[in-house]
Backbone bond lengths (Angstrom), bond angles and torsions (degrees), N, CA, C in turn:
res aa  C-N    CA-C-N  psi(-1)  N-CA   C-N-CA  omega(-1)  CA-C   N-CA-C  phi
1 X - - - 1.465 - - 1.531 110.77 -
2 X 1.351 115.68 -41.38 1.462 120.22 179.64 1.521 110.90 -62.73
3 X 1.366 115.57 -38.95 1.463 120.20 179.40 1.515 110.90 -63.93
4 X 1.359 116.17 -41.70 1.459 120.23 179.25 1.519 111.21 -63.34
5 X 1.347 115.45 -40.81 1.462 118.76 179.54 1.532 110.55 -63.58
6 X 1.353 115.52 -41.81 1.462 118.48 179.67 1.527 111.74 -64.99
7 X 1.340 116.99 -39.08 1.467 120.37 176.88 1.517 111.10 -59.51
8 X 1.347 114.61 -41.94 1.460 119.58 179.93 1.524 110.45 -65.24
9 X 1.345 116.09 -43.89 1.466 120.33 179.58 1.525 110.78 -63.16
10 X 1.373 115.69 -42.26 1.461 120.50 -179.09 1.526 110.85 -62.25
11 X 1.350 116.14 -42.49 1.467 120.05 179.44 1.529 111.23 -63.93
12 X 1.350 114.90 -40.81 1.461 118.74 179.04 1.529 111.23 -64.55
13 X 1.349 115.45 -41.11 1.460 120.06 179.50 1.529 111.24 -65.52
14 X 1.347 115.62 -42.55 1.464 119.59 178.04 1.522 111.25 -61.13
15 X 1.344 115.14 -41.41 1.457 119.95 178.27 1.513 111.46 -64.11
16 X 1.352 115.98 -38.25 1.456 120.74 179.48 1.528 110.83 -66.26
17 X 1.341 115.85 -43.03 1.464 120.52 179.02 1.524 110.48 -62.66
18 X 1.352 116.66 -45.29 1.462 121.01 179.62 1.515 110.75 -61.93
19 X 1.335 115.78 -43.66 1.460 120.24 179.43 1.520 110.82 -61.99
20 X 1.341 115.88 -40.86 1.462 120.66 179.42 1.521 111.12 -64.18
21 X 1.357 115.43 -42.48 1.457 120.03 179.72 1.527 111.39 -63.25
22 X 1.340 116.27 -43.97 1.459 120.41 -179.74 1.520 111.11 -64.72
23 X 1.350 116.15 -41.03 1.459 120.67 178.59 1.518 110.42 -63.88
24 X 1.352 115.44 -43.28 1.456 120.53 179.14 1.516 110.79 -62.20
25 X 1.342 116.51 -42.31 1.463 120.90 179.86 1.524 110.48 -63.23
26 X 1.324 116.04 -42.73 1.468 120.44 -179.40 1.516 111.01 -61.69
27 X 1.367 115.71 -38.59 1.454 119.10 -178.54 1.528 111.69 -76.92
28 X 1.347 117.55 -28.07 1.459 120.68 -176.19 1.524 112.61 -85.77
29 X 1.331 117.54 -16.31 1.459 121.17 -179.75 1.527 109.78 -93.30
30 X 1.337 118.24 111.08 1.463 120.22 -179.10 1.524 111.44 -59.16
31 X 1.296 115.23 146.24 1.454 120.54 -177.86 1.523 111.04 -76.88
32 X 1.317 115.30 131.85 1.463 121.00 176.15 1.527 108.82 -71.72
33 X 1.321 117.03 136.82 1.460 121.55 -178.94 1.526 110.71 -117.71
34 X 1.329 115.96 146.72 1.467 121.67 175.51 1.524 108.98 -116.48
35 X 1.319 116.33 128.23 1.458 121.72 179.61 1.530 110.03 -120.66
36 X 1.322 115.93 134.81 1.462 120.03 169.10 1.527 107.39 -84.31
37 X 1.327 117.02 126.36 1.460 120.39 -174.04 1.523 112.81 -64.29
38 X 1.321 116.46 -40.73 1.462 120.44 -173.80 1.525 110.28 -116.91
39 X 1.305 116.08 44.36 1.463 122.08 -171.53 1.529 113.59 -58.23
40 X 1.318 117.41 -41.30 1.467 120.35 -173.31 1.524 113.30 -102.57
41 X 1.329 116.74 12.08 1.466 118.76 -178.35 1.526 110.44 -153.17
42 X 1.312 115.10 161.78 1.462 119.60 175.32 1.519 108.44 -72.55
43 X 1.321 118.61 128.82 1.466 120.66 -179.11 1.525 111.47 -60.25
44 X 1.314 118.28 143.01 1.467 120.58 176.56 1.528 111.45 -58.95
45 X 1.304 115.83 143.35 1.473 123.71 176.05 1.527 112.97 64.70
46 X 1.319 116.10 23.26 1.472 120.50 -178.25 1.526 110.44 -91.68
47 X 1.326 116.02 142.32 1.458 120.25 169.24 1.526 108.67 -135.62
48 X 1.313 115.12 150.11 1.466 120.97 -176.95 1.524 110.49 -57.89
49 X 1.333 114.95 141.65 1.465 119.69 -176.87 1.525 109.48 -155.45
50 X 1.325 115.90 170.39 1.461 120.41 179.46 1.532 111.84 -113.26
51 X 1.331 116.82 20.48 1.464 120.78 179.10 1.526 110.50 -69.53
52 X 1.303 116.70 142.50 1.467 122.15 178.74 1.527 108.38 -121.86
53 X 1.308 115.99 115.29 1.464 120.40 179.18 1.527 110.26 -60.29
54 X 1.334 116.33 137.84 1.460 119.41 178.56 1.526 110.45 -157.10
55 X 1.321 114.79 160.19 1.461 121.36 178.23 1.524 109.88 -99.84
56 X 1.323 115.10 153.60 1.462 120.58 175.55 1.525 109.03 -154.56
57 X 1.311 115.87 166.65 1.457 121.48 178.50 1.531 110.00 -91.42
58 X 1.325 115.52 130.06 1.458 121.16 179.26 1.524 108.47 -156.24
59 X 1.315 116.61 138.71 1.471 122.01 179.31 1.533 112.32 57.71
60 X 1.329 117.03 28.86 1.454 120.09 178.85 1.514 114.51 76.69
61 X 1.327 117.39 15.94 1.460 120.92 179.35 1.527 109.47 -144.58
62 X 1.320 116.24 173.73 1.464 121.56 178.06 1.519 109.40 -93.86
63 X 1.310 116.16 127.98 1.458 121.14 178.23 1.524 108.95 -123.06
64 X 1.328 115.34 163.75 1.457 120.59 176.71 1.522 107.82 -117.60
65 X 1.323 116.18 143.33 1.462 119.82 -178.46 1.528 110.58 -137.07
66 X 1.322 115.81 171.47 1.472 122.61 -177.71 1.528 111.59 54.80
67 X 1.325 116.08 42.33 1.467 121.24 179.60 1.524 109.23 -78.68
68 X 1.324 116.58 118.59 1.465 121.46 178.92 1.526 112.02 -121.08
69 X 1.327 116.65 -3.74 1.465 121.52 178.29 1.523 108.50 -128.43
70 X 1.321 116.42 114.39 1.462 121.03 -176.61 1.525 110.87 -74.16
71 X 1.324 114.90 136.75 1.463 121.15 -178.91 1.523 109.47 -140.36
72 X 1.329 116.26 140.75 1.452 120.77 178.68 1.528 109.70 -118.82
73 X 1.328 116.22 128.53 1.461 122.49 178.21 1.517 107.75 -106.03
74 X 1.331 116.56 117.34 1.462 122.09 -172.81 1.524 110.76 -102.98
75 X 1.334 115.42 124.68 1.458 122.96 175.38 1.529 107.44 -106.68
76 X 1.348 118.45 103.03 1.467 120.40 -178.11 1.524 112.07 -63.20
77 X 1.323 115.41 149.77 1.463 121.11 177.88 1.520 110.24 -61.08
78 X 1.315 115.67 142.39 1.459 122.04 178.25 1.523 109.42 -115.12
79 X 1.325 115.40 155.49 1.461 119.73 177.45 1.515 111.48 67.47
80 X 1.325 116.60 -128.28 1.460 122.44 -178.85 1.527 109.82 -79.61
81 X 1.324 115.97 98.43 1.467 121.33 -177.36 1.527 109.83 -69.43
82 X 1.323 116.54 119.48 1.465 121.31 -178.93 1.526 112.70 -79.57
83 X 1.338 116.71 -14.25 1.455 120.56 -175.53 1.515 113.28 83.31
84 X 1.336 116.11 -2.19 1.466 121.55 179.78 1.526 109.73 -89.70
85 X 1.323 116.53 142.91 1.468 121.47 176.02 1.520 109.13 -133.99
86 X 1.316 115.76 149.41 1.457 119.87 -178.58 1.522 110.63 -141.48
87 X 1.326 116.05 138.60 1.460 122.45 173.09 1.523 107.08 -95.54
88 X 1.336 116.54 120.52 1.460 122.22 -176.48 1.527 110.30 -94.84
89 X 1.326 115.43 130.26 1.464 121.91 -178.09 1.525 109.23 -116.72
90 X 1.328 118.02 101.17 1.465 121.00 179.61 1.527 111.44 -64.31
91 X 1.330 115.35 153.66 1.456 120.27 177.29 1.516 111.92 -89.50
92 X 1.321 114.98 -177.07 1.457 120.79 -179.17 1.512 112.55 148.66
93 X 1.329 116.23 18.17 1.462 119.95 174.66 1.512 115.30 68.91
94 X 1.343 118.58 16.41 1.465 124.32 -174.96 1.525 112.33 66.63
95 X 1.349 116.75 13.90 1.464 120.78 177.75 1.526 111.69 -113.89
96 X 1.322 116.33 -31.40 1.462 123.46 175.28 1.525 106.53 -140.99
97 X 1.341 116.89 175.98 1.464 120.70 174.70 1.520 109.13 -133.43
98 X 1.336 115.92 125.53 1.470 121.89 177.89 1.523 108.48 -80.45
99 X 1.323 114.62 69.96 1.459 122.77 -167.45 1.525 114.01 -66.23
100 X 1.319 117.05 -22.25 1.468 119.90 -178.08 1.525 111.79 -90.14
101 X 1.342 117.83 -66.45 1.468 117.88 -171.68 1.527 113.09 -77.60
102 X 1.337 118.29 -15.75 1.459 120.94 172.72 1.527 110.94 -113.34
103 X 1.324 115.57 16.48 1.455 120.43 -179.56 1.507 111.95 -137.32
104 X 1.318 116.13 -89.11 1.460 121.09 -174.31 1.527 113.08 -59.25
105 X 1.331 117.50 -42.54 1.469 120.30 -178.71 1.524 111.15 -61.25
106 X 1.312 116.51 -41.12 1.461 121.40 179.66 1.525 110.63 -70.80
107 X 1.325 116.67 -40.32 1.464 121.13 -179.63 1.523 111.67 -60.85
108 X 1.324 117.00 -41.55 1.462 120.67 178.52 1.518 111.25 -61.03
109 X 1.326 116.38 -42.67 1.468 120.82 179.50 1.527 110.60 -63.53
110 X 1.320 116.83 -44.64 1.459 120.38 -179.15 1.522 111.66 -66.35
111 X 1.333 116.82 -40.18 1.464 120.34 178.65 1.521 110.77 -59.90
112 X 1.327 117.33 -40.83 1.465 121.70 177.56 1.524 111.61 -64.40
113 X 1.331 116.77 -21.50 1.461 121.21 -179.66 1.527 111.61 -97.01
114 X 1.342 117.00 13.20 1.457 121.08 174.30 1.512 115.65 86.98
115 X 1.328 117.11 18.76 1.466 121.51 -180.00 1.525 109.76 -115.78
116 X 1.317 117.18 129.60 1.459 120.68 174.62 1.527 108.16 -72.91
117 X 1.326 115.91 120.37 1.467 120.84 -174.19 1.522 110.03 -119.63
118 X 1.321 116.46 124.66 1.463 121.92 -177.83 1.525 109.60 -118.72
119 X 1.320 116.50 116.47 1.463 121.32 179.73 1.523 108.96 -86.15
120 X 1.319 116.01 119.53 1.464 120.42 -179.99 1.525 110.50 -96.58
121 X 1.311 114.80 116.93 1.466 120.42 169.68 1.526 105.45 -90.86
122 X 1.324 115.02 89.28 1.463 120.98 -175.13 1.530 110.64 -79.09
123 X 1.326 115.45 153.36 1.462 119.69 177.39 1.531 109.23 -65.01
124 X 1.304 115.29 133.59 1.459 119.32 179.13 1.528 110.55 -80.17
125 X 1.328 117.13 143.25 1.472 120.71 -177.05 1.523 111.64 -75.42
126 X 1.307 115.56 99.97 1.457 120.98 -176.50 1.528 109.05 -129.77
127 X 1.319 119.13 125.66 1.468 120.57 179.67 1.518 113.57 -62.23
128 X 1.341 116.53 -16.04 1.461 119.09 176.51 1.529 111.62 -73.49
129 X 1.333 117.04 -24.28 1.463 120.34 -176.12 1.526 113.25 -115.56
130 X 1.337 117.01 1.35 1.463 119.98 179.43 1.520 110.68 -159.31
131 X 1.330 115.43 143.71 1.461 120.39 174.61 1.532 111.67 -84.48
132 X 1.336 115.85 -12.51 1.471 121.73 176.83 1.523 108.51 -132.75
133 X 1.322 117.84 66.08 1.463 120.76 -173.32 1.521 113.93 -59.08
134 X 1.332 117.22 -30.56 1.465 120.38 -177.31 1.524 113.05 -65.91
135 X 1.349 116.89 -20.37 1.464 121.19 -178.45 1.526 112.91 -91.65
136 X 1.311 116.61 -12.93 1.467 121.16 -172.74 1.533 113.45 -66.21
137 X 1.345 120.32 -54.38 1.471 119.27 -175.22 1.527 114.25 -60.96
138 X 1.331 117.97 -46.82 1.460 119.66 -177.40 1.527 111.32 -67.64
139 X 1.325 117.48 -30.69 1.467 120.72 175.58 1.521 110.46 -64.16
140 X 1.325 116.60 -39.98 1.466 120.76 177.46 1.528 111.49 -66.53
141 X 1.320 117.14 -38.91 1.469 120.61 178.80 1.523 110.35 -61.52
142 X 1.315 116.55 -46.22 1.468 120.27 -179.33 1.521 111.48 -63.53
143 X 1.317 116.52 -39.76 1.461 120.53 177.33 1.529 110.36 -63.99
144 X 1.322 117.14 -41.30 1.464 121.65 -179.40 1.523 111.15 -62.87
145 X 1.323 117.68 -43.31 1.462 121.35 178.60 1.523 110.85 -62.84
146 X 1.323 116.12 -41.22 1.460 120.92 179.05 1.528 111.27 -64.43
147 X 1.328 116.84 -44.81 1.464 120.97 179.63 1.521 111.73 -63.10
148 X 1.322 116.57 -41.06 1.459 119.91 -179.08 1.527 110.59 -64.51
149 X 1.318 116.69 -38.62 1.468 119.87 177.53 1.528 111.18 -67.81
150 X 1.320 117.23 -34.90 1.467 119.95 177.66 1.525 111.32 -60.53
151 X 1.324 116.23 -32.10 1.462 121.41 -178.33 1.531 112.24 -94.96
152 X 1.320 117.45 11.12 1.467 121.91 -176.00 1.530 113.80 -53.75
153 X 1.337 119.43 -46.65 1.471 118.33 -179.36 1.529 112.90 -61.24
154 X 1.313 117.23 -39.12 1.466 120.98 -176.92 1.520 111.81 -67.10
155 X 1.334 117.16 -34.49 1.466 120.72 -178.52 1.531 112.60 -101.34
156 X 1.335 115.84 6.66 1.472 121.04 -178.50 1.530 111.03 56.18
157 X 1.321 114.57 47.16 1.461 122.10 178.89 1.524 109.05 -97.90
158 X 1.313 116.26 138.38 1.460 121.21 170.06 1.530 107.06 -80.62
159 X 1.337 118.94 112.35 1.473 120.23 -176.00 1.522 113.37 -61.83
160 X 1.324 117.08 -13.14 1.457 121.14 176.67 1.512 113.20 -91.74
161 X 1.340 116.16 5.42 1.466 121.16 178.86 1.528 110.50 -131.47
162 X 1.313 115.18 53.32 1.465 121.90 178.98 1.529 107.96 -117.04
163 X 1.322 116.31 119.57 1.458 119.44 -175.13 1.505 114.15 -129.43
164 X 1.316 115.53 -170.41 1.461 122.27 178.89 1.528 109.53 -123.11
165 X 1.318 115.34 145.90 1.462 123.06 176.43 1.520 107.51 -130.86
166 X 1.325 117.13 116.18 1.457 119.83 -176.16 1.507 113.21 -126.35
167 X 1.330 115.27 150.04 1.457 123.38 177.58 1.526 109.59 -117.21
168 X 1.329 116.77 129.34 1.461 121.49 173.99 1.539 110.82 53.81
169 X 1.329 119.38 -117.17 1.465 120.51 177.35 1.523 110.67 -60.62
170 X 1.331 116.80 -33.52 1.461 120.60 175.73 1.516 111.57 -65.60
171 X 1.343 116.22 -31.53 1.460 120.62 175.58 1.526 110.36 -70.57
172 X 1.334 116.33 -39.02 1.466 119.99 174.14 1.519 110.01 -59.31
173 X 1.314 116.42 -43.37 1.461 122.02 179.05 1.528 110.88 -63.09
174 X 1.332 116.67 -42.27 1.464 121.03 177.77 1.523 110.97 -63.42
175 X 1.329 116.14 -36.47 1.464 120.28 179.03 1.524 110.85 -68.72
176 X 1.326 116.63 -41.43 1.470 120.62 176.51 1.529 110.07 -57.93
177 X 1.333 116.73 -45.31 1.465 121.05 179.93 1.525 111.81 -66.61
178 X 1.331 116.83 -21.65 1.464 121.23 -178.15 1.525 113.17 -87.78
179 X 1.323 116.99 -34.89 1.473 119.12 -177.64 1.527 112.66 -95.46
180 X 1.328 117.15 -20.60 1.465 121.28 175.95 1.530 107.50 -112.78
181 X 1.313 115.62 81.25 1.459 120.95 -174.09 1.523 111.56 -74.49
182 X 1.328 114.61 146.14 1.461 121.66 177.64 1.528 110.09 -76.79
183 X 1.318 116.70 153.60 1.464 120.54 174.66 1.520 110.68 -67.30
184 X 1.334 116.33 -22.51 1.463 122.07 176.47 1.528 108.19 -91.61
185 X 1.318 117.51 108.83 1.466 121.54 -175.09 1.522 112.91 -61.71
186 X 1.336 117.36 -23.63 1.464 120.31 179.83 1.527 111.85 -68.47
187 X 1.324 116.86 -15.40 1.464 121.86 -178.45 1.532 112.89 -96.94
188 X 1.342 116.47 3.16 1.461 120.13 -174.76 1.524 112.32 -106.44
189 X 1.331 117.61 147.55 1.462 120.57 177.17 1.527 111.62 -79.41
190 X 1.332 116.16 145.31 1.464 120.97 174.31 1.524 111.73 -84.51
191 X 1.315 116.16 -18.38 1.464 121.88 177.28 1.520 107.72 -158.72
192 X 1.313 116.07 165.48 1.464 120.15 175.54 1.522 109.30 -134.77
193 X 1.331 115.13 147.22 1.462 122.15 172.69 1.522 105.92 -122.54
194 X 1.317 115.95 114.06 1.460 122.44 -169.14 1.521 109.68 -113.67
195 X 1.324 116.12 111.13 1.459 121.96 -174.14 1.533 109.30 -108.65
196 X 1.301 115.55 119.21 1.479 124.91 -176.63 1.537 112.76 35.78
197 X 1.330 114.27 60.58 1.459 119.51 -174.31 1.515 115.03 -103.66
198 X 1.328 114.65 -171.15 1.465 123.68 -178.03 1.521 108.73 -118.97
199 X 1.329 116.72 128.55 1.464 120.76 177.46 1.526 112.30 -129.54
200 X 1.327 117.25 -21.56 1.476 121.49 -177.10 1.532 110.75 -88.40
201 X 1.326 115.22 159.21 1.465 119.60 171.72 1.526 108.08 -119.92
202 X 1.319 114.90 71.51 1.461 118.94 172.91 1.530 108.77 -85.71
203 X 1.311 116.88 -177.06 1.460 121.18 -176.37 1.525 111.87 -59.26
204 X 1.346 116.22 -43.79 1.468 120.47 -178.10 1.523 111.48 -66.43
205 X 1.325 116.61 -42.87 1.461 119.52 -178.76 1.524 111.89 -68.99
206 X 1.318 116.57 -36.30 1.465 119.07 176.87 1.523 110.70 -63.78
207 X 1.321 116.42 -41.87 1.464 119.74 178.36 1.521 110.76 -63.12
208 X 1.333 116.32 -39.87 1.474 120.97 178.08 1.529 111.08 -60.68
209 X 1.325 116.79 -46.09 1.463 120.05 -179.92 1.524 111.27 -64.90
210 X 1.314 116.82 -38.24 1.468 120.28 178.31 1.524 111.45 -65.96
211 X 1.318 116.46 -35.37 1.466 120.63 -176.92 1.525 113.09 -78.85
212 X 1.342 117.34 -35.92 1.468 119.36 -169.05 1.525 115.53 -116.73
213 X 1.329 117.94 -24.05 1.466 120.34 -178.47 1.527 111.65 -104.69
214 X 1.320 116.97 -50.43 1.468 121.36 -177.42 1.527 112.58 -90.50
215 X 1.310 116.28 -31.81 1.469 122.10 -177.41 1.529 111.67 59.53
216 X 1.321 114.67 34.30 1.472 122.58 176.68 1.526 107.21 -172.93
217 X 1.330 117.89 167.81 1.470 120.13 176.29 1.532 111.31 -64.43
218 X 1.321 116.18 146.00 1.459 120.87 177.72 1.526 110.47 -78.19
219 X 1.320 116.08 141.60 1.462 120.75 172.17 1.530 108.50 -76.97
220 X 1.316 116.48 168.96 1.468 120.42 178.04 1.529 110.80 -59.97
221 X 1.331 116.00 -38.71 1.466 120.16 178.77 1.528 110.82 -65.91
222 X 1.316 116.88 -37.97 1.464 120.68 179.51 1.526 111.95 -72.05
223 X 1.316 116.52 -32.14 1.468 119.77 173.98 1.525 109.21 -61.69
224 X 1.328 116.32 -44.58 1.463 120.67 177.87 1.531 111.11 -62.48
225 X 1.318 116.27 -44.81 1.469 122.07 -179.84 1.524 110.98 -58.63
226 X 1.323 116.89 -39.83 1.460 121.88 -175.55 1.527 113.98 -89.49
227 X 1.312 116.89 0.10 1.464 120.01 170.87 1.523 105.99 -83.03
228 X 1.313 115.29 74.74 1.465 122.65 -166.22 1.521 113.49 -60.15
229 X 1.326 117.24 -35.84 1.464 120.11 -177.71 1.522 111.85 -61.44
230 X 1.322 117.29 -28.25 1.467 121.07 179.81 1.524 112.35 -75.48
231 X 1.323 116.86 -12.32 1.464 120.37 -176.97 1.530 112.79 -102.38
232 X 1.318 116.83 1.04 1.469 119.91 175.77 1.526 108.56 -71.27
233 X 1.341 116.25 129.29 1.463 120.00 177.30 1.525 109.31 -146.27
234 X 1.310 116.79 -168.99 1.468 120.96 -175.29 1.526 112.05 -65.97
235 X 1.324 117.68 -18.26 1.462 121.20 -179.57 1.526 113.29 -91.41
236 X 1.325 117.22 -6.00 1.461 120.90 178.24 1.528 109.15 -67.49
237 X 1.319 118.73 132.94 1.469 120.18 -177.96 1.528 112.64 -67.23
238 X 1.337 117.29 154.07 1.466 122.24 176.92 1.529 111.00 -56.48
239 X 1.330 115.45 154.10 1.464 119.39 -176.68 1.524 112.04 -137.52
240 X 1.328 113.67 146.46 1.467 123.96 172.89 1.521 105.72 -116.47
241 X 1.324 116.85 122.90 1.465 120.38 -173.60 1.521 111.90 -121.88
242 X 1.331 115.51 142.17 1.466 122.27 179.86 1.524 109.12 -134.91
243 X 1.329 116.10 136.21 1.466 120.08 178.62 1.522 109.60 -154.84
244 X 1.306 116.29 150.81 1.467 121.77 171.54 1.524 108.00 -99.23
245 X 1.329 116.07 137.98 1.462 119.60 -174.66 1.525 113.24 -75.69
246 X 1.341 116.00 -11.12 1.473 118.62 176.14 1.526 111.87 -102.58
247 X 1.329 116.52 18.01 1.469 121.65 178.29 1.529 108.88 -69.74
248 X 1.324 116.57 114.00 1.467 119.79 -179.59 1.528 112.53 -100.19
249 X 1.339 116.38 9.06 1.467 120.92 174.61 1.525 110.42 -100.18
250 X 1.317 115.95 -51.04 1.465 122.51 173.97 1.527 107.23 -122.85
251 X 1.305 118.00 111.69 1.462 121.48 -176.50 1.529 110.57 -63.31
252 X 1.321 115.71 144.74 1.466 119.59 -174.61 1.529 113.15 -62.82
253 X 1.341 117.80 -18.98 1.465 119.08 177.04 1.530 112.25 -66.99
254 X 1.332 117.04 -15.98 1.474 119.59 173.14 1.534 109.58 -58.26
255 X 1.329 116.13 -36.01 1.467 121.38 179.84 1.523 112.23 -84.56
256 X 1.336 117.32 -41.90 1.467 119.19 -177.30 1.529 111.50 -64.65
257 X 1.324 116.73 -38.07 1.465 120.00 -179.88 1.528 111.53 -66.59
258 X 1.334 116.64 -38.30 1.466 119.70 178.88 1.527 109.82 -68.09
259 X 1.330 116.93 -41.71 1.464 120.56 178.23 1.528 110.56 -61.14
260 X 1.326 116.94 -40.68 1.464 121.16 178.30 1.528 111.14 -64.85
261 X 1.327 116.23 -40.49 1.468 120.05 179.15 1.526 110.85 -63.48
262 X 1.323 116.70 -40.19 1.462 120.25 177.01 1.522 110.62 -64.71
263 X 1.329 116.24 -44.11 1.462 120.71 -179.13 1.525 111.34 -60.21
264 X 1.331 116.81 -41.08 1.466 120.65 179.46 1.524 111.41 -61.38
265 X 1.328 116.42 -28.02 1.463 121.29 179.75 1.526 112.30 -98.98
266 X 1.334 115.72 11.81 1.467 122.91 178.17 1.533 112.26 58.35
267 X 1.325 114.70 36.09 1.467 121.31 174.90 1.529 107.68 -99.61
268 X 1.336 118.55 130.28 1.467 120.89 -178.66 1.529 112.10 -57.34
269 X 1.323 115.45 133.86 1.464 121.02 178.27 1.519 108.91 -147.96
270 X 1.316 115.20 143.95 1.467 120.73 175.50 1.524 107.55 -133.77
271 X 1.332 116.04 129.88 1.461 121.95 -174.99 1.522 110.32 -123.50
272 X 1.337 116.23 131.01 1.461 121.66 177.10 1.523 109.06 -122.76
273 X 1.326 116.13 121.08 1.458 122.53 177.61 1.522 109.43 -110.23
274 X 1.327 116.14 131.42 1.460 121.74 176.08 1.521 108.66 -107.17
275 X 1.322 116.36 140.44 1.463 120.71 -177.04 1.519 111.52 -60.86
276 X 1.332 115.95 -40.93 1.463 121.06 178.79 1.520 109.73 -133.19
277 X 1.310 115.60 166.56 1.457 120.76 -178.10 1.510 112.02 146.55
278 X 1.355 115.50 -21.36 1.450 122.18 177.86 1.529 110.82 59.39
279 X 1.324 117.02 -146.96 1.466 121.86 -175.33 1.526 109.64 -115.53
280 X 1.318 115.55 143.48 1.464 119.48 173.36 1.506 115.16 82.21
281 X 1.340 118.45 32.45 1.468 119.68 -177.67 1.524 114.10 -83.47
282 X 1.313 118.49 -2.12 1.460 120.86 174.70 1.516 112.62 57.51
283 X 1.339 116.52 -125.28 1.462 120.96 179.86 1.521 112.28 -70.99
284 X 1.329 117.60 -9.10 1.455 121.32 174.39 1.511 114.39 106.73
285 X 1.342 114.58 167.13 1.460 121.93 -179.95 1.521 109.47 -130.70
286 X 1.321 115.43 137.17 1.463 120.75 -176.82 1.523 112.07 -61.54
287 X 1.337 117.08 -38.28 1.463 119.87 -175.51 1.529 113.17 -64.66
288 X 1.335 116.92 -22.73 1.463 120.33 178.27 1.528 112.07 -101.92
289 X 1.332 116.31 -11.33 1.457 120.16 -175.14 1.509 112.90 83.63
290 X 1.340 116.61 -3.09 1.467 119.65 -178.27 1.522 112.60 -69.95
291 X 1.342 117.11 -12.21 1.463 119.77 177.75 1.526 111.81 -70.70
292 X 1.324 117.90 -5.14 1.464 121.38 179.93 1.526 112.98 -80.30
293 X 1.336 116.86 -17.90 1.458 118.00 -166.63 1.520 113.87 -66.02
294 X 1.325 118.34 -33.04 1.467 119.64 -179.63 1.523 111.21 -64.72
295 X 1.326 116.66 -43.26 1.464 120.41 177.59 1.524 110.32 -63.60
296 X 1.328 116.84 -41.93 1.463 121.17 177.46 1.529 111.11 -62.56
297 X 1.333 116.38 -38.67 1.466 120.96 -179.51 1.525 111.23 -65.64
298 X 1.322 116.66 -44.35 1.467 120.59 179.67 1.525 109.80 -64.47
299 X 1.327 116.48 -40.26 1.463 120.65 177.00 1.521 110.63 -60.58
300 X 1.325 116.44 -42.10 1.470 120.95 177.88 1.523 110.97 -62.53
301 X 1.313 116.46 -43.17 1.464 120.52 -179.15 1.521 111.88 -62.66
302 X 1.324 117.01 -38.37 1.473 120.00 -179.59 1.529 111.19 -69.93
303 X 1.329 117.35 -25.23 1.468 121.21 179.77 1.522 112.56 -91.29
304 X 1.313 116.24 -15.42 1.462 120.82 -172.38 1.527 111.93 -74.08
305 X 1.309 115.07 129.28 1.462 121.29 174.28 1.520 108.11 -103.89
306 X 1.326 115.99 118.64 1.466 121.09 -178.44 1.518 109.16 -104.89
307 X 1.314 116.02 124.36 1.465 121.14 -178.12 1.522 110.60 -93.79
């Protein structure tokens, strides 16, 4: 009888400990928040349309397409808050967004490392939903940076350490926001993290932009605007770049050339090249060593001095 009573007591105690642990975990994990970027106003460059946002499987992952309403999902920093915040821009060629493996998965990792990470589901440039589709994504990025700074006190963010992190087309978008700065400083990144992105305007890249961002031929002025390497100067924010040397979608020289341009202007830059990894590895894979880049990025951020 005594043994049975002890078994019952032990089970109750174990249940109490488990309940306490779960309660503690729930209280220690900051709540993820979702914000509509243009909640109280009509989004810039918007026109009425019948597009319906939806998810689908592509490239072995879940992507979202037909995005006409910008939304930001904020993962507050956990543990030792570094005061750093980043707006994450998933890739997808400006046709879809790899919102999970180049968005939420990365944000969770960064939040655990003390960085407030906000995944931006930016409006995709579609002539059905805008008369100026090429202006839509970068406008959303600037709005997202401004909103995140507005909430800086609540999330214990240093408003001088708010940057952008982009993958592939999202990296191109982050680069555009970095070299073409807004007159409103609250809309500009203090740093950029560019993962297997696009910086050159060769024949293939120009055709890509015409097909998916502009949906028409580029004017001479737009060709100049999109020759991003020519716009790097002393005011361009510092950058952390990652690329795989076997990437056959975006050649690794897209990153090396941007790093060189920053160096020529005495802007801090750090570049990591992996021998293998191909394109679209997101947070990385252990077998290629690309899983190291997030730790390297956080280390860079802690060492970075922003003037």
